Backbone as CSV, one residue per row, in Angstrom:
resi,resn,N_x,N_y,N_z,CA_x,CA_y,CA_z,C_x,C_y,C_z
1,UNK,101.607,77.149,127.974,100.748,76.459,127.091,101.626,76.031,125.818
2,UNK,102.560,75.156,125.858,103.108,74.808,124.829,102.352,73.652,124.126
3,UNK,101.684,72.973,124.963,100.639,71.659,124.270,99.617,72.442,123.392
4,UNK,98.905,73.486,124.003,97.896,74.207,122.923,98.362,74.694,121.937
5,UNK,99.684,75.539,122.276,100.311,76.014,120.798,100.819,74.912,119.787
6,UNK,101.058,73.794,120.157,101.657,72.784,119.451,100.314,72.211,118.869
7,UNK,99.373,72.086,119.510,98.152,71.542,118.843,97.078,72.482,118.007
8,UNK,97.571,73.798,117.851,96.882,74.760,117.274,97.652,74.792,115.591
9,UNK,98.900,74.876,116.020,99.589,74.947,114.909,99.839,73.896,114.052
10,UNK,99.939,72.134,114.550,99.653,71.345,113.914,98.646,71.242,113.290
11,UNK,97.392,71.526,113.945,96.117,71.745,113.050,96.026,72.388,111.889
12,UNK,96.826,73.661,111.820,96.488,74.558,111.014,97.566,73.709,109.802
13,UNK,98.365,73.319,110.186,99.591,72.504,109.256,98.729,71.479,108.235
14,UNK,97.954,70.616,109.365,97.367,69.669,108.604,96.021,70.277,107.602
15,UNK,95.634,71.310,107.840,94.402,72.003,107.079,95.197,72.478,105.703
16,UNK,96.151,72.634,105.592,96.853,73.240,104.278,96.942,71.922,103.491
17,UNK,96.805,70.881,103.700,96.605,69.302,102.833,97.882,69.496,102.022
18,UNK,98.949,70.201,102.187,100.199,70.103,101.341,100.755,68.915,100.937
19,UNK,100.646,67.815,101.850,101.161,66.635,101.791,100.151,65.561,101.174
20,UNK,98.854,65.906,100.862,97.955,64.901,100.468,98.109,65.157,98.687
21,UNK,97.557,64.060,98.208,97.321,64.312,96.543,96.059,64.866,96.134
22,UNK,95.339,65.394,97.305,94.189,66.042,96.820,94.289,67.499,95.964
23,UNK,93.461,68.047,95.466,93.465,69.277,94.839,93.548,70.228,95.978
24,UNK,94.437,71.528,95.747,94.431,72.236,96.730,93.450,73.372,96.480
25,UNK,92.687,74.014,97.439,91.508,74.688,97.098,91.964,76.118,97.862
26,UNK,91.334,77.138,97.607,91.653,78.359,98.123,91.595,78.432,99.848
27,UNK,90.725,77.674,100.378,90.713,77.593,101.756,92.161,76.883,102.427
28,UNK,92.876,75.918,101.612,93.951,75.649,101.988,95.355,76.498,101.708
29,UNK,95.024,77.168,100.812,96.237,78.332,100.511,95.932,79.290,101.528
30,UNK,94.698,79.534,101.954,94.521,80.509,103.312,95.118,79.856,104.489
31,UNK,95.053,78.644,104.759,95.998,78.157,105.760,97.326,78.153,105.817
32,UNK,97.849,78.177,104.457,99.188,78.354,104.332,99.763,79.515,104.504
33,UNK,98.855,80.460,104.020,98.986,82.050,104.413,99.229,82.408,105.840
34,UNK,98.054,81.774,106.461,97.937,81.799,108.026,99.181,81.486,108.721
35,UNK,99.607,80.352,108.318,100.756,79.575,108.914,101.890,80.422,108.944
36,UNK,102.233,80.885,107.707,103.294,81.762,107.473,103.090,82.928,108.166
37,UNK,101.909,83.672,108.026,101.721,84.809,108.949,102.033,84.970,110.451
38,UNK,101.639,83.457,110.720,101.766,83.219,112.399,103.409,83.065,112.748
39,UNK,104.326,82.501,111.852,105.402,82.340,111.751,106.261,83.906,111.652
40,UNK,105.829,84.707,110.665,106.256,85.827,110.874,106.189,86.727,112.226
41,UNK,104.942,86.860,112.652,104.576,87.890,113.848,104.705,87.189,115.279
42,UNK,104.542,86.033,115.098,104.710,85.224,116.595,105.755,84.126,116.448
43,UNK,106.770,84.485,115.495,107.806,83.076,115.656,108.823,82.959,116.765
44,UNK,109.006,84.326,117.620,109.700,84.059,118.728,108.992,83.100,119.909
45,UNK,107.535,82.818,119.655,107.010,82.111,120.646,106.519,80.749,120.142
46,UNK,106.929,80.461,118.878,106.536,79.078,118.510,106.973,77.841,119.130
47,UNK,108.351,78.019,119.389,109.198,76.793,120.058,109.307,75.549,119.085
48,UNK,108.731,74.396,119.637,108.875,73.234,118.948,107.826,73.309,117.458
49,UNK,106.977,74.172,117.683,106.007,74.294,116.508,106.649,74.828,114.953
50,UNK,107.604,75.183,115.506,108.353,75.698,114.059,108.473,74.446,112.986
51,UNK,108.748,73.314,113.709,108.797,72.243,112.737,107.405,72.364,111.753
52,UNK,106.382,72.372,112.246,105.397,72.330,111.395,105.217,73.522,110.352
53,UNK,105.823,74.428,110.796,105.706,75.730,109.799,106.941,75.201,108.649
54,UNK,108.168,75.087,108.940,109.343,74.745,108.168,109.053,73.482,107.265
55,UNK,108.168,72.598,107.895,107.728,71.578,106.975,106.654,71.859,106.057
56,UNK,105.760,72.591,106.266,104.949,73.380,105.316,105.558,74.148,104.166
57,UNK,106.403,74.974,104.388,107.130,75.805,103.822,108.202,74.740,102.863
58,UNK,108.768,73.960,103.152,109.576,72.890,102.430,108.662,72.455,101.190
59,UNK,107.459,71.743,101.528,106.554,71.170,100.791,106.131,72.338,99.776
60,UNK,105.959,73.538,100.149,105.344,74.288,99.160,106.436,74.529,98.199
61,UNK,107.718,74.856,98.711,108.912,74.869,97.833,109.098,73.597,96.973
62,UNK,108.926,72.503,97.054,108.885,71.196,96.586,107.938,71.449,95.431
63,UNK,106.956,71.565,95.684,105.813,71.629,94.746,106.309,72.782,93.680
64,UNK,106.642,73.971,94.141,107.057,75.021,93.149,108.376,74.287,92.158
65,UNK,109.173,73.860,92.623,110.121,72.963,91.871,109.641,72.165,90.997
66,UNK,108.798,71.407,91.372,108.177,70.406,90.653,107.373,71.145,89.265
67,UNK,106.912,72.293,89.684,106.115,72.938,88.867,106.785,73.420,87.696
68,UNK,108.040,74.109,88.080,108.792,74.564,87.349,109.880,73.708,86.540
69,UNK,109.377,72.515,86.312,110.161,71.330,85.638,111.406,70.837,86.428
70,UNK,111.558,71.295,87.541,112.982,70.561,88.399,112.859,69.071,88.392
71,UNK,113.781,68.328,88.880,113.762,67.141,89.090,113.189,66.638,90.298
72,UNK,112.794,65.495,90.247,112.205,64.772,91.565,113.300,64.283,92.573
73,UNK,113.248,64.363,93.769,114.195,63.917,94.647,114.993,62.524,94.274
74,UNK,113.922,61.403,93.689,114.623,60.098,93.142,115.580,60.220,92.083
75,UNK,115.334,61.152,91.314,116.064,61.294,90.219,117.610,61.634,90.556
76,UNK,117.731,62.145,91.596,119.023,62.582,92.161,120.030,61.469,92.692
77,UNK,119.067,60.218,92.877,119.946,58.986,93.504,120.066,58.013,92.415
78,UNK,119.713,58.146,91.213,119.699,57.149,90.146,120.852,57.116,89.889
79,UNK,121.135,55.523,89.517,122.562,55.116,89.063,123.199,55.776,87.788
80,UNK,124.245,56.318,87.759,124.453,57.040,86.408,125.027,55.884,85.415
81,UNK,124.736,55.499,84.306,125.214,54.709,83.466,126.437,55.300,82.691
82,UNK,127.081,54.403,82.411,128.321,54.874,81.615,129.728,54.250,82.115
């Protein structure tokens, strides 16, 4: 049932709305928590669905870095003057 598993995990990942510019609501955070909980308890059975879990965690971490005053990705590649 890898197709069904991938469909479920990708749908849960989309409901997190991490990659959109919309306001994140409590239901979206519940989806993030559910996705992480799924990874913790059933991680051995996720197979290719790990992509969606890791992508979501990566985006949450990126938002945390930006929120704490970190530099954006584009700032790392700007040409140095001097």
